[in-house]
C-alpha positions, 0 to 999 in steps of 0.5 A: 158012081164010086167015091173015087170017081166023084172025088176026081171029077170035083178036083178036075172041076176045080183045076178047070176053074183055075185054068179058065180064069187064069190061063184063058182069062175067061170071066169068073162067072162064065167059068163057074157056070160052065164048070158047075154044069159039067160037074152036075151033069157028071155026078147028079141025077138029071132031075136035080141038076137045075134045082141044085144050080138055081138053089146054090145061085139064089140062096147065095144071092139072097144071103148077101145081095142087100149087104153088098149093095148097101156096103157099096153105097156107103163106100161110093158116097164116102169116096165121092164126098171126100169122107175117106180123105177126111178120115185119113187127114184126121188120123194123120194129124194124130200120128204126124209125118214121122209115123205116116206109114202107121197112119196110112195102115190105120186109115186103110184098115178103118176105111176098108171095113165097108169099102172093097179092097181094090176101091179103097186102094184106088181112092187112097193111093194118092194119099200113099204117094203124098205121104211117101213124098213128104216123109221120104219113105220108100213107095213099095213100103207105103203101098204094101202097108195100105194094100195089106191093111185093106186086104186083111179086113176084106178076107175076114169081115162082112160085108165083104162077099167071101166072108158073107157067103161063107158065113151063110154056108156055115150058119155063122153069126155075122155079128160075132164074125165082125167082132172076131174078124177085126180082132184077128185082122189086126195081127195080120195087118201088123205082120204085113207092116213089119214084114214090108218095112223089113223087106224095103229097109236098106234097099234102093227103093225110092219114095214117090215123086214130089208131084204128090207132096201134099194131097190136101193142098187146096182141098182140105176146106172142102172135105166133110167133117170127120165125125160125119165121115166116121158115122157111116162106118162106126154106127153100123158096126156098133149096132151089129156088135151090140146085138151080137153081144146081147145075144151072148147074154140073153140067147132068148132075146127076152130082155128089153134092151135085146128087143130094142136092138133086135131089128136095128142090129140086123146087118141089113138094117144096120147097113141101111142106117149107114147109108142114111148117115152117109147121105149127111156128107152130100152137100147138094142133095138133089134126086139126080145127084143121089141117083147118080151115086146109087147107080154107081154103087149098084154098078159096082156091086153088080159084078161082085154079086154075080160072081159070088152067087156063081161061086155059091152055085158051084159050092152047092153042086160040090156039096150035093155030090156028097164028096165033102161028107165022105172026105170028112169021115175019112178025116174023122178022128184026126187032129188036123181040124182047122188046117183043112179049111185053111189049106183048101182056101190057101190052094184055091186062092193061090191057084186061081186068084180070087179070095171070094171064089177061094173062100166060097169053094172051101166053105162048100167043100168043108161044110159037110166035114165039120162034125167029123173035124170036130168043128160043128159048134158055134165057135168051131164053125166060127174058127173054121170060117176065119181059118178059110179067110186066112187061107184066102189071103195067100198068095196074092200075085199075078192072077189076082186082080188086086195085085195089079191094082196095087202094082199100077196105082202104086206105080211099082215094078212087077218084080218089087210088087212080088217081092214086097206085097205078094210075100206080105200076103203070105206072111199075113196068112200064116200069122192070122191062121196061127192066131186062129189056131192058138185061140182054138186051143182055149176055146174048142 
């Protein structure tokens, strides 16, 4: 089968996923599974079809499974014990009502590190309404600031599933990805903040209803201590970061300090430590209460795991067709470099809605091209990974489940959500990619 035919079948498969998930509302796993079978049967030798599908699904599940489940446990415990609200209250106390929008953005950014963006918005939407009512700030502005601060880390930083799965495909160091991801997420979140403030300034957009005026009333004394609330987030990130920094200095890992942090700095162990620390927030530590929290976390993680692994399966089939490598040869010698992973992820995200599916598909497509694009180095793969993360932000609109979470829990009109929030995700995407591309001029 010639390259043109294979390329056409790959494009048809991608369009099929978009149509099945967006137009016909078929579950992402079913759509990915059916399309993967179709593409495998039409492009691969019969004997390799099942092996390829199982390898793609299993490899992805093996690389991200523990991390997503452990991250979900930390997020659920922070939610149920009031740890998230404790962090929010502390940040607000340092900024004051006048800067409550900035406080909300910082809260979303920090709590979004271990918590999935949809869960984080649902948890903190009451806080956003309270601050909006108390400070008389337009609710669309507050909702967008919260949504985009959560979204910026969701698209760029592990343990979120898209970043994790793509990091595995690109063989990117997770510690380095966390450090640089946070670094590049900050300008993205800031851009969304200023953009949404400009989009809502002088417009007839009302603050939230007064019923939300005081989110802490009668409950502040029941919240856990701030330090204990921060520990499950900060300690795992610190352990992973320290190990990664030590690896830069001591690549062979022979130094005593490197040996000490080798195991605790592994993401699985670091997040396990985070789970253990989060248990300190639970007042009544009975077996039944712990099991209830763990069960809820696993139920939350299950669908995300399955869809992400299915994305890995589809990606493995695409990779096995050889179309990515062939396209890479055609693009070799060009100067477009990071633009390729960014545009593929951006088109996939805008068309079918899921940031996770977008970044996994882009990673599978781009992985064989890396050397031809001049990105097959440790820093090149990392920057390509971040470029795809930037692409997976753009554009969140009506085919994205998070769009509806923001619209419904923010109590906004669809028109306002599109004008303020969706446009902010586009600006975020452009700003983050611009920062990644600028950094590549000095690093690559």
